[in-house]
C-alpha positions in Angstrom: 89.4 65.1 51.8 90.6 61.8 53.3 92.8 63.5 55.9 89.5 65.1 56.8 88.4 61.6 57.0 90.6 60.1 59.4 90.2 63.5 61.8 86.2 62.6 61.7 87.0 59.2 62.5 89.2 59.7 65.4 87.1 62.7 66.9 84.2 60.5 66.4 86.1 57.6 68.3 86.3 60.1 71.0 83.1 61.7 71.1 81.8 58.0 71.6 84.1 57.3 74.1 82.9 60.0 76.3 79.7 59.2 75.8 80.2 55.5 77.1 81.5 56.7 79.9 78.7 59.0 80.9 76.2 56.2 79.6 78.4 53.8 82.1 78.6 55.7 85.0 74.7 56.9 84.8 74.3 53.2 84.5 76.5 52.0 87.8 74.8 55.2 89.8 71.1 54.5 89.0 70.8 50.5 90.2 67.7 48.9 89.8 66.3 48.0 93.2 63.5 46.2 91.7 65.7 43.9 89.7 69.5 43.9 91.2 70.4 41.1 89.4 69.2 41.9 85.8 70.8 45.4 86.4 74.5 43.8 87.6 74.2 41.3 84.7 73.7 43.9 81.9 76.2 46.5 83.3 78.8 44.1 83.9 78.1 43.2 80.2 78.2 46.7 78.7 81.4 46.9 80.6 83.2 44.4 78.9 81.5 45.7 75.7 82.9 49.1 76.2 86.2 47.7 76.5 85.7 45.3 74.0 85.3 48.3 71.8 87.9 50.2 73.0 90.4 47.5 72.0 88.8 47.1 68.4 88.8 51.2 67.8 92.4 51.3 69.2 94.3 49.7 66.6 92.0 51.8 63.8 93.5 55.4 64.4 95.8 55.4 61.8 95.0 53.8 58.7 97.1 54.2 55.5 96.4 53.8 51.3 99.4 52.3 49.4 100.3 52.5 45.4 103.0 51.2 43.4 104.1 52.5 39.9 105.1 49.1 38.3 106.9 51.2 35.2 109.6 52.0 37.7 110.4 49.0 38.8 110.5 47.6 35.1 112.9 50.6 34.6 115.2 50.3 38.0 115.4 46.3 37.9 115.1 45.5 33.8 116.9 48.4 32.1 120.0 47.9 30.0 122.7 49.9 31.9 126.3 49.8 32.6 126.7 46.8 35.0 123.8 45.0 33.2 124.1 45.4 29.6 121.7 42.6 28.1 119.4 44.1 30.5 118.5 40.6 32.2 116.4 41.1 35.3 117.8 42.0 38.3 114.8 41.2 40.6 115.4 38.6 43.5 113.9 35.6 42.9 110.8 34.2 44.4 110.1 30.9 45.7 106.0 30.2 45.4 104.5 27.7 47.8 101.7 25.8 47.8 100.3 23.4 50.3 97.9 20.6 50.4 97.2 17.9 52.5 94.2 15.7 51.3 93.3 14.4 47.8 89.8 13.6 48.9 88.8 17.2 49.9 91.5 19.3 48.3 90.8 18.0 44.4 93.8 17.6 42.5 92.1 20.1 39.4 91.8 22.8 42.1 95.7 22.6 43.3 96.4 22.0 39.2 94.5 25.5 38.1 96.5 27.6 41.1 99.8 25.5 40.2 99.1 26.9 36.5 98.0 30.5 37.6 101.8 30.8 39.4 103.4 29.1 36.1 101.9 31.9 34.0 102.5 35.0 36.4 104.7 38.2 34.9 107.7 37.5 36.8 111.0 36.6 35.2 110.8 33.1 34.6 114.4 32.1 35.8 113.9 34.3 38.9 110.7 31.9 40.0 110.2 28.3 41.6 107.0 27.1 42.4 106.6 24.0 45.0 103.7 21.8 46.1 103.9 20.1 49.3 101.8 16.8 49.5 101.1 16.1 52.8 99.1 13.6 52.3 101.7 11.5 50.0 98.9 11.0 47.6 99.6 9.3 44.3 97.0 11.4 43.0 98.3 14.6 43.6 101.9 13.6 42.1 100.4 12.6 38.9 97.4 15.2 38.4 101.0 17.7 38.8 103.5 15.7 36.3 99.7 16.5 34.2 99.9 19.4 35.1 103.4 20.7 33.9 102.3 19.0 30.6 99.5 21.0 30.2 101.7 24.5 31.2 103.5 23.9 28.2 100.8 24.9 26.3 98.8 27.3 28.2 101.9 29.5 29.9 102.9 30.6 26.1 99.2 31.3 25.7 99.0 33.2 28.5 102.2 35.3 27.4 101.1 35.8 23.7 97.6 37.0 24.5 98.1 38.8 28.0 94.5 36.3 29.6 93.9 37.5 33.0 93.5 35.5 35.0 95.5 33.3 34.2 94.3 30.8 35.8 92.7 28.2 33.2 89.1 27.4 35.0 88.2 30.4 36.2 89.3 32.2 32.4 87.7 29.7 30.4 84.2 30.2 32.7 84.2 34.0 32.6 80.8 35.3 31.1 82.3 38.4 30.3 83.2 39.1 26.4 86.5 37.3 25.5 87.6 39.3 22.4 87.9 42.7 24.2 91.0 44.6 24.2 92.5 41.3 21.7 93.7 42.8 18.8 95.7 39.5 17.1 94.0 37.8 14.1 94.9 34.6 15.5 93.4 34.8 19.1 90.2 32.8 18.5 91.6 29.8 16.5 94.2 29.8 19.2 91.3 30.2 22.1 89.7 27.5 20.9 92.7 25.1 20.5 93.6 25.7 23.7 90.4 25.6 25.4 89.9 22.3 23.6 92.8 20.8 25.1 91.9 21.7 28.7 88.9 20.3 28.2 91.1 16.9 27.4 93.2 17.8 30.6 90.3 18.0 33.0 89.7 14.4 31.8 93.0 13.0 32.4 92.8 14.3 35.8 89.3 13.5 36.8 90.0 10.1 35.5 93.6 9.6 37.4 91.7 8.1 40.4 90.1 5.0 38.5 93.1 5.1 36.2 95.3 4.6 39.5 92.9 2.0 41.1 92.8 -0.1 38.2 96.7 -0.2 37.6 97.2 -1.0 41.3 94.4 -3.3 41.0 96.4 -5.3 37.4 99.8 -5.2 39.4 98.6 -6.5 42.6 96.5 -9.3 40.8 100.0 -10.2 39.1 101.8 -10.0 42.1 99.7 -12.2 43.2 100.1 -14.8 40.6 103.8 -14.4 41.2 103.9 -15.3 44.4 101.9 -18.8 44.0 103.7 -19.6 41.3 106.6 -19.3 43.5 105.1 -21.1 46.2 104.4 -24.1 43.9 107.9 -24.5 42.2 108.9 -24.6 45.9 106.5 -27.6 46.3 105.0 -25.9 49.8 101.1 -26.2 50.2 99.7 -23.8 52.8 95.9 -23.6 53.8 95.4 -20.3 53.8 96.1 -17.6 50.7 98.7 -16.2 49.7 99.0 -12.5 51.5 100.4 -9.6 49.2 100.3 -6.2 50.4 97.8 -4.3 48.1 100.5 -1.4 46.5 99.8 1.6 45.2 101.6 1.4 41.6 103.1 3.9 39.8 102.7 4.3 35.7 106.4 3.1 35.7 105.9 -0.6 37.6 107.0 0.4 40.5 105.6 1.2 44.3 104.7 4.5 45.3 107.0 5.5 48.1 104.1 7.4 49.5 100.5 6.5 51.2 99.0 3.8 49.6 95.2 3.4 49.0 95.2 0.2 51.4 97.4 1.5 54.5 100.5 -0.7 54.9 103.7 -0.3 57.3 105.3 2.8 55.6 103.0 3.5 53.2 100.3 5.0 55.3 99.2 9.0 56.0 101.6 9.2 59.3 104.1 7.0 58.1 106.1 7.4 54.3 109.0 8.2 52.8 110.0 11.4 51.5 109.6 12.6 48.1 111.0 15.0 45.8 110.8 15.4 42.2 111.5 18.1 39.7 108.3 17.8 37.0 110.2 21.0 35.4 113.7 21.5 35.4 115.4 25.4 35.9 114.9 27.4 33.1 117.7 28.8 30.9 118.6 32.8 31.6 118.1 33.3 27.8 114.6 33.6 26.3 113.7 30.4 24.0 111.6 31.3 21.4 109.1 28.5 20.1 107.9 27.3 16.9 104.9 27.4 14.6 101.9 25.4 15.3 102.2 22.4 13.2 100.5 18.6 13.7 103.1 17.4 16.0 101.4 18.3 18.9 102.2 22.3 19.0 98.6 23.9 18.6 99.7 27.7 18.8 102.2 29.2 17.3 105.1 30.6 20.0 107.7 32.1 17.5 107.2 35.3 19.2 107.0 33.8 22.8 109.4 32.7 25.6 108.6 29.2 26.3 110.4 28.7 29.2 109.0 27.4 32.2 110.0 28.0 36.0 111.0 25.4 37.8 108.1 23.0 39.3 108.5 20.5 42.2 107.1 18.1 44.1 107.5 17.8 47.8 106.3 15.0 50.1 108.0 15.0 53.2 108.9 11.4 55.6 106.6 10.9 58.2 106.9 8.0 61.1 105.0 7.4 63.9 105.9 8.6 67.1 107.4 12.2 65.9 104.8 15.1 65.9 105.0 16.5 62.0 102.8 19.6 63.4 100.8 20.1 60.4 100.6 22.9 58.1 103.5 24.5 59.8 105.8 21.5 60.1 104.9 21.8 55.8 105.9 24.6 55.5 109.3 24.3 57.5 110.1 21.3 55.3 109.0 23.8 52.0 111.8 26.5 53.6 114.4 24.0 53.9 114.3 22.4 50.8 113.6 26.1 48.6 116.8 27.3 50.6 118.8 24.3 48.6 117.0 23.8 45.5 116.4 27.4 44.5 117.0 29.7 47.6 114.9 32.7 46.0 115.1 35.2 48.8 111.8 35.6 48.7 109.0 33.6 49.6 105.0 33.6 48.6 102.9 31.1 50.3 99.2 30.3 48.9 96.7 27.6 49.4 95.7 25.1 47.0 92.6 26.7 46.3 94.1 30.6 46.5 95.4 31.0 42.8 96.7 33.9 41.1 94.4 36.5 39.8 96.4 39.4 39.1 99.7 37.7 36.8 101.5 41.1 38.2 100.6 40.7 41.7 104.2 39.3 42.6 105.9 42.4 41.1 103.6 44.8 43.3 104.6 43.3 46.4 108.0 43.1 45.5 108.0 47.0 45.5 107.4 47.5 48.9 110.4 44.9 49.3 113.0 46.5 47.5 112.3 50.1 47.8 113.7 52.5 50.4 113.0 51.0 54.0 112.0 47.6 52.5 115.0 45.9 53.8 112.7 46.2 57.3 109.8 44.4 55.7 109.5 41.2 57.3 106.4 40.2 54.5 103.6 41.6 52.6 100.2 40.6 53.0 97.8 40.9 50.2 93.8 40.7 51.0 92.3 37.3 50.6 89.5 37.6 47.9 86.7 34.7 47.5 85.0 33.1 44.6 81.6 31.4 44.7 80.1 33.0 47.4 76.8 33.8 47.5 75.5 37.4 46.4 73.8 38.2 49.5 77.2 36.6 51.4 74.4 35.3 53.9 77.4 33.9 56.3 80.2 37.3 55.7 82.5 34.8 54.1 84.1 37.7 52.1 85.2 39.2 55.3 85.8 42.6 54.0 85.5 44.4 57.5 88.4 42.9 58.6 90.2 42.8 55.6 89.4 46.4 54.1 89.5 48.1 57.9 91.3 46.5 60.1 94.3 45.1 58.2 94.5 48.3 56.3 94.5 50.2 59.5 97.3 48.3 60.9 99.3 49.1 57.8 99.3 52.5 59.6 100.8 51.1 62.9 103.9 48.4 62.2 102.4 46.2 59.3 98.8 43.9 59.3 98.7 40.3 60.9 100.0 37.5 58.7 96.7 35.4 57.9 98.0 32.1 56.4 97.9 32.7 52.3 98.5 35.4 49.9 101.9 36.6 51.6 105.1 37.3 50.6 107.9 36.6 53.2 111.5 37.7 53.5 113.5 34.6 54.0 115.9 35.9 56.7 112.6 37.0 58.5 111.4 33.6 58.4 115.2 32.1 59.7 114.8 34.5 62.8 116.8 37.0 62.2 116.4 40.7 63.7 116.0 43.5 61.2 118.6 46.1 60.1 119.1 49.1 62.4 117.6 51.4 61.5 119.5 54.6 60.1 118.6 57.7 59.1 118.6 58.8 55.4 116.5 60.3 53.1 115.6 57.3 51.0 114.1 57.6 47.3 111.7 59.8 48.4 113.4 62.2 46.8 114.0 61.0 43.5 110.9 61.5 40.8 110.6 58.3 39.7 111.0 56.5 43.1 108.0 58.8 44.3 106.1 57.3 41.9 107.9 53.8 42.6 106.0 53.1 46.2 104.6 54.2 48.5 101.9 57.4 48.9 99.9 56.9 52.7 97.1 58.3 51.9 94.7 58.3 54.7 96.6 59.2 58.2 100.7 59.5 59.1 102.7 56.9 58.3 106.2 56.6 60.3 108.1 54.1 58.4 111.0 53.7 61.0 110.3 51.3 63.9 112.2 52.8 67.2 114.7 50.5 67.9 114.7 49.2 71.5 116.5 46.0 73.6 114.1 43.3 73.6 114.0 40.9 76.2 113.7 37.6 74.2 115.9 38.6 71.6 119.2 39.2 74.3 121.6 36.5 72.1 123.6 37.0 68.8 121.3 37.0 66.1 123.7 37.9 63.3 123.4 36.1 60.0 127.2 36.2 59.9 127.6 34.0 63.1 127.8 31.1 61.9 128.7 29.5 65.2 124.7 29.0 66.1 123.9 28.1 62.7 123.8 24.1 63.5 122.0 24.4 66.4 119.2 27.1 64.7 118.9 25.6 61.3 120.2 21.9 61.4 123.4 19.7 60.6 123.0 20.3 56.6 125.9 22.2 55.4 124.7 23.6 52.0 121.3 24.8 53.8 123.6 26.9 56.4 125.5 28.1 53.5 122.5 29.5 51.7 121.5 31.6 54.6 124.1 34.4 53.7 123.0 33.9 50.4 119.8 34.6 50.8 120.3 38.0 52.5 122.6 39.3 50.2 120.4 38.4 47.3 117.5 40.2 49.1 119.0 43.5 50.0 118.4 46.6 48.7 120.6 48.6 45.8 123.8 50.1 46.8 122.6 53.6 44.9 120.2 54.3 47.8 120.9 57.2 49.6 121.8 55.9 53.4 121.9 52.2 52.5 125.0 50.8 54.0 125.3 47.0 53.2 123.4 47.3 50.0 124.6 45.2 46.8 125.5 46.8 43.0 122.7 46.9 40.8 123.4 43.8 38.3 124.5 41.7 40.3 121.1 39.5 40.1 121.5 39.3 36.8 123.2 36.1 36.5 122.4 32.7 35.3 121.3 30.3 38.5 123.1 26.9 38.5 121.7 24.0 37.9 120.5 21.3 39.5 122.3 18.1 40.1 121.6 14.5 42.2 123.9 15.9 44.8 121.6 18.5 45.3 118.5 16.6 45.3 119.5 14.0 47.8 120.6 16.4 50.1 117.1 18.7 50.0 115.4 14.6 51.0 117.9 15.0 54.2 116.8 18.1 55.1 112.4 17.1 54.9 112.8 13.9 56.9 111.2 13.7 60.5 114.1 14.0 62.4 116.0 16.7 60.9 114.1 18.8 63.0 115.3 17.4 66.6 117.6 19.7 68.6 117.3 22.7 66.0 114.7 25.9 66.8 112.5 25.1 63.8 109.6 25.7 65.2 110.4 27.7 67.9 112.4 30.6 66.6 113.1 29.7 63.0 110.5 29.1 60.2 106.6 29.1 60.7 106.3 28.7 64.4 104.5 25.5 66.3 102.0 25.0 68.7 98.7 26.5 67.7 96.0 25.7 65.1 96.7 29.2 63.9 100.3 29.2 63.5 100.1 32.0 60.8 98.9 34.7 63.4 101.6 33.1 65.8 104.8 33.4 63.1 103.4 37.0 62.0 103.5 38.0 65.6 107.3 36.7 66.5 108.5 38.8 63.6 106.5 42.0 64.4 107.8 41.0 68.1 111.5 41.4 66.9 111.5 44.6 65.2 110.1 44.1 61.6 107.1 45.7 60.1 104.9 44.4 57.6 103.4 45.6 54.7 99.6 45.7 53.5 99.3 45.6 49.5 95.9 46.4 48.1 95.9 46.0 44.2 93.7 47.5 42.0 92.7 44.2 40.6 92.7 41.4 42.9 95.8 39.8 43.7 94.8 36.5 44.5 91.0 34.7 44.5 90.2 31.6 46.8 87.4 30.1 47.9 85.5 30.0 51.1 82.7 27.4 52.6 79.4 28.6 52.0 77.6 26.0 53.9 76.4 27.4 57.5 78.1 24.3 59.2 81.4 24.3 57.6 81.8 28.3 57.9 80.8 27.7 61.7 83.9 25.0 62.1 86.1 27.3 60.2 85.6 30.4 62.6 85.5 27.9 65.5 89.3 26.9 64.4 90.2 30.5 64.3 88.7 31.3 67.5 90.0 28.4 69.1 93.8 29.5 67.9 93.0 33.2 69.2 92.4 31.4 73.0 95.6 29.1 72.7 97.5 32.4 72.0 95.9 34.6 74.6 96.8 31.4 77.0 100.4 31.2 75.8 104.0 33.4 75.9 102.7 34.5 72.5 99.9 36.5 74.3 100.7 40.4 73.5 100.8 41.2 77.0 104.9 39.5 77.4 105.5 41.5 73.5 109.0 42.7 73.4 109.9 46.8 73.5 110.0 46.3 69.5 106.8 45.9 69.2 104.3 49.0 68.8 101.8 50.2 71.6 98.5 50.1 69.3 100.4 47.1 67.5 100.1 45.0 70.9 96.7 46.0 71.4 96.0 44.8 68.2 97.3 41.3 68.7 96.0 41.9 72.3 92.6 41.9 70.7 93.0 39.0 68.2 93.7 36.7 71.2 91.0 38.1 73.9 88.1 38.7 71.1 86.5 34.7 71.5 86.3 36.0 75.3 83.6 38.4 74.5 81.2 36.2 73.4 80.6 34.6 77.4 79.2 38.4 77.4 77.4 38.1 74.7 75.4 35.0 75.5 74.2 36.1 78.5 73.2 39.7 76.8 71.3 38.2 74.1 69.3 36.6 76.8 68.8 39.1 78.9 65.5 41.0 76.8 64.2 37.8 77.3 64.3 37.5 81.0 63.2 41.0 80.9 59.6 39.8 79.1 59.4 37.1 81.2 60.3 38.6 84.7 58.5 41.6 84.0 61.1 44.3 84.9 63.8 46.0 82.9 67.7 46.7 83.2 66.4 49.9 84.4 64.3 51.2 87.2 63.0 54.2 85.2 64.0 56.4 82.3 65.2 59.9 82.5 66.0 62.5 79.8 69.6 61.5 80.3 69.5 57.9 80.2 67.8 58.6 76.5 70.5 61.1 75.5 73.3 58.9 76.1 71.5 56.1 74.2 70.4 58.6 71.6 74.6 59.8 71.4 75.9 55.9 71.7 73.7 55.1 68.7 74.4 57.7 66.5 78.1 57.6 66.7 77.9 54.1 65.8 76.1 55.2 62.6 78.6 57.5 61.8 81.7 55.2 62.3 80.0 52.9 60.8 79.5 55.0 57.9 83.3 56.8 57.8 84.8 53.3 58.0 82.8 52.3 54.9 83.7 55.8 52.6 87.1 55.5 53.5 87.5 51.7 53.1 85.3 51.2 50.0 83.0 48.5 51.5 79.1 48.6 51.4 76.9 48.9 54.3 75.3 45.5 53.4 78.5 44.2 53.7 79.0 46.2 56.7 75.8 44.9 58.2 76.4 41.2 57.5 79.9 42.0 59.3 77.9 42.8 62.7 75.3 39.7 62.2 77.6 37.2 62.0 79.6 38.3 64.7 76.7 37.7 66.8 76.0 34.6 65.1 79.6 33.4 65.8 79.9 35.3 68.8 76.9 32.8 70.1 78.0 29.4 68.7 81.8 29.2 67.8 83.4 31.4 69.8 82.1 30.1 73.3 82.8 26.5 72.1 86.5 27.9 71.2 86.9 28.9 75.0 85.3 26.0 76.4 88.1 24.0 74.0 90.9 26.3 75.0 90.3 26.1 78.4 90.3 22.2 78.0 93.7 22.2 76.5 95.2 24.7 79.4 93.6 23.1 82.5 93.9 19.2 81.1 95.7 19.1 78.4 92.8 17.8 75.6 94.0 18.3 72.7 92.9 20.0 69.9 92.2 18.8 66.5 90.2 20.1 63.7 89.5 18.1 60.3 90.6 19.8 56.8 88.1 22.3 55.2 86.3 21.2 51.8 87.4 22.8 48.9 84.6 22.8 46.3 85.1 21.5 43.0 83.5 23.2 40.0 80.9 20.5 38.6 79.3 22.3 35.5 76.3 20.6 36.2 75.4 21.6 40.0 73.7 24.4 41.5 76.4 27.1 41.9 74.9 27.5 45.6 74.0 24.4 46.3 75.9 23.9 49.8 74.4 27.1 50.9 71.2 25.1 51.3 72.4 22.5 53.0 71.5 21.7 56.5 74.4 19.7 58.2 73.8 19.4 62.2 76.2 20.5 64.7 76.5 21.0 68.0 77.0 24.7 67.3 74.0 25.4 66.4 72.5 24.5 70.0 72.7 28.0 71.5 71.5 30.2 68.8 68.6 28.2 68.4 67.8 28.5 72.4 68.7 32.4 72.4 66.2 32.5 68.9 63.2 30.7 70.8 63.4 31.9 74.2 63.6 35.7 72.8 60.2 34.8 70.6 58.7 33.1 73.4 59.0 36.1 76.1 57.7 38.5 73.3 54.8 36.7 73.2 54.5 36.3 77.2 55.1 39.6 77.6 52.6 40.9 75.6 50.0 38.6 76.7 51.1 40.1 80.3 50.7 43.4 79.5 47.6 43.3 77.5 45.5 41.4 80.3 47.6 43.3 83.0 45.4 45.9 85.5 47.9 48.4 85.3 49.6 47.3 82.1 53.4 48.8 82.0 54.0 49.7 78.1 57.3 50.7 78.4 59.2 47.9 80.2 57.7 46.1 77.3 58.7 48.0 74.5 62.2 48.3 75.9 62.3 44.1 76.6 60.7 43.4 72.3 63.2 46.4 71.0 66.6 44.4 72.1 65.1 40.5 71.9 63.7 41.9 68.0 67.5 43.4 68.0 68.9 40.3 68.8 66.9 38.1 66.5 67.8 40.4 63.3 71.4 40.0 64.5 70.6 35.9 63.9 68.2 36.3 61.2 71.4 35.2 58.5 71.3 31.8 60.9 67.5 31.0 61.0 67.7 31.4 57.3 70.2 29.3 56.3 68.1 26.6 58.3 64.4 27.7 57.0 64.4 29.4 53.4 65.9 32.5 51.7 65.5 36.5 51.8 65.0 39.5 50.2 68.2 42.4 49.4 67.5 45.6 51.3 70.2 45.5 54.3 67.7 45.3 57.4 70.7 47.2 59.3 68.7 50.5 57.7 65.2 49.5 59.7 67.0 48.5 63.0 68.7 51.6 63.3 65.6 53.9 62.3 63.5 51.6 64.8 66.3 52.5 67.9 66.3 55.6 66.8 62.8 56.6 66.2 61.7 54.3 69.8 64.6 56.2 71.7 63.3 59.9 70.3 59.6 58.8 71.1 60.2 57.9 74.8 62.3 61.6 75.1 59.2 63.3 73.8 56.7 61.4 76.0 59.0 61.9 78.8 59.4 65.7 78.6 55.7 66.2 77.1 53.5 63.5 78.4 50.0 63.2 77.5 47.5 65.7 79.6 46.2 63.4 82.8 48.7 60.5 82.2 51.7 62.2 84.5 50.7 59.2 87.1 52.1 56.7 85.1 54.7 58.4 84.0 57.1 56.4 86.5 58.1 53.8 84.1 
């Protein structure tokens, strides 16, 4: 059935492509000599739209659905065997990165809930390590993480004991569904009530940290001023000016905070502070540690049957100094890569934004299925779809972005793999290090064995070729072998421990040697060994690799780690991996793997889209343009990346096309000189195939018609506002060298006393709003002018009024959510139903009038 849908989808693309060809040929051969300028502009826009549509559709020819079976994963990697008699976990380690940069725009409570969901994830405790990158060097974030580590000792055992989902306490306690469902333990209600009370107190402590730090710092600073004055008096020095003491930010132990101070000083500001690493939770023991019964000494739940170990938790704030380019988020992520390589060296890395928490505690296991299965050694990353909470029910501004995540990304999974989208992604560490994938070899894989067939991939739509044809890469001529240690200092810096960790990570990330055709696998049970404890020298080495000058004369940011030079470093980083021949996998779980927040305010949403589009323009004008990709990248994968860099330029033609209906109504002319049956048939065929393609996309991707229509609307809204601004900014950067900077998107904090969607109705003025408002006003005025002219004309030409008015109405329908964001609310029925019906009805009516004109009206049929 699904294969049939895939065939129908491809057939419809071909039919619409042929129809577009005939339609455009007819348009070119039949110019409107009465308004040649109008005809020329419309034809030019239509040619570009056809080209853009083709680029968008070609990568969708081979969509794939995948499935996993976690019982087989457990059977293979966590069951007793001859090589692993105790049944310790043989799964590879995962280092989880969480990034934050501003404790004011990214509330610490949001970050704390994300950390708690990670610490409670269902993955072997000894194989998990969590790193928080605080790029602002804030004491508030540091102390909030310390409070989080303390509360985790209660929250994590509670989640394990009662199988809590989701394991974000804010999300869990905010649920409206019955929390007793599927709970059978008699002590659940009592312990839940105690943990809820403990969490409320935890929230109070987190929210009061700002005031606590301020009061503490004021007290210490006042004491320092008194000491300075006393010392001055003892020396007999009298100065007319008062004693100046730096307004420092103080830690709870009475020492200066080495990071950013509230009152910026030299070596204590956002761009000038020391590097900081603090292990909030030490690496756990390799053996389970059971808890004790609840008592009056602070233990509020009975954990006698629960493993109370916690994963390692580390606070990291890299060093920043004036005169160095710190490369924003990409630089922070690379600092975490080096730090984690020295402290835990997990062969796989999961990165999350501070507002994206683990919604499904099994998510890491599901992602690892694709890494450890046959052919997984050629997978560079596993990308999960982004899911969002706090979006208004009508999703006015297409915040869920389901067409991209459930259609485009799923379709790319049938090529060389989805793009990396910045969060919710499990990386292979050696792929981040810039190494090439292993050579393709002929082997049956595990699909020939029963348990492994259930274990992993089940392509259910389209054909999936797991092999990547190896070709000579023009960019990768130099030696790229992990064992070539002579190049390691040049590529990775002068840390001997970091260099020594690379082959270890490569070995631990290998497939099991039991796989058929695997030549360099690892034996089963080889990872079921205790982790070495941390010592002072290891932490000192980790601090040295986050210094601001460590990356000098290395390939960090150029060929190693996250790639620098673009505001969309995520797309570029994934592109570089695919360009080296790696493939990626899209993991859509039955239950959402991760959930986050998205800006629901119109202005914030437009600026978010502006940032993405500007990054695409940067990519288009850089060496990362897919036109320059190596032969290791598949053709349709190259098309997908090329479209990702080119789509903002469509906005230029979209702006013109949205104005053309108004120009037509003002001038009394139309884009065609006369209508005939051929034109109307082509127009009808194009419309019907568009509707059918949309319905097929909806059917195999699982999205709704409403969600598809919201995406179409916001494509026009973004294309007439943010995308043209992005093209302008990109051209200014390329031509004039003007640097592009963006402010951090604010992450909303939950407030029980505020309207959940209060931000949706806030109007924040932005220059991006000018073009859509202009287009709406011009089209509405043009419709009125055209109607008045036609009514009072001696020879009214109703067909041209109808054509111009309909296309103006089409533009206004797409911009309706934008207008609603400025003026008011809207009902629930998708307007696309009325638009499609109206378009088809009008075209059919015109065809009927042309074929069978009313009596005595033939002299008026020359429209």
